C-alpha positions as a printed Julia matrix, in Angstrom:
59×3 Matrix{Float64}:
  80.42  131.54  77.48
  77.99  129.82  79.86
  78.62  126.29  81.0
  76.02  124.31  77.94
  77.79  126.58  75.23
  81.12  125.56  76.58
  80.52  121.91  76.45
  78.49  122.01  73.19
  81.87  123.78  71.58
  84.29  121.83  73.41
  82.29  118.52  71.91
  82.59  119.97  68.53
  86.22  119.29  68.44
  86.95  116.16  70.57
  90.83  115.04  70.91
  91.84  112.29  69.26
  92.2   108.91  70.4
  95.69  109.56  70.06
  95.87  112.31  72.19
  94.22  110.65  74.66
  96.41  108.19  75.24
  99.25  110.3   75.31
  97.4   112.52  77.89
  96.66  109.93  80.25
 100.11  108.17  79.76
 102.18  111.49  80.97
  99.38  111.78  83.46
  99.55  108.41  84.88
 103.09  107.31  83.84
 104.92  110.04  82.76
 106.02  108.29  80.16
 105.04  108.22  76.37
 102.53  105.81  75.37
 104.39  103.89  73.04
 107.51  103.14  75.76
 104.54  101.54  77.98
 103.77   97.88  78.38
 100.59   95.86  77.41
  99.51   96.1   80.41
  99.69   99.86  81.54
  98.32  100.71  78.03
  95.2    98.47  78.58
  94.92  101.16  82.23
  94.88  103.79  79.96
  92.07  102.12  78.0
  90.45  101.73  81.01
  90.85  104.91  82.56
  89.7   107.09  79.29
  86.49  104.63  79.38
  85.6   105.48  82.48
  86.24  109.44  82.33
  83.8   109.26  79.4
  80.98  108.7   81.79
  82.49  111.63  84.11
  80.96  114.99  84.42
  83.64  118.03  83.94
  83.26  120.33  86.11
  85.38  123.53  85.02
  82.44  123.33  82.25
């Protein structure tokens, strides 16, 4: 599948916000999002916002 078609397919079914919180919590803290402190949860929020502006090199 070509890059543009793959990108459009990914965008049709984006991950839920809860799934993103959990993914980044595991990636950064190796812990569930619910078990993080308010400061750590805030870092997750900022990380997701920053990631939204990055391109996906895999596509």
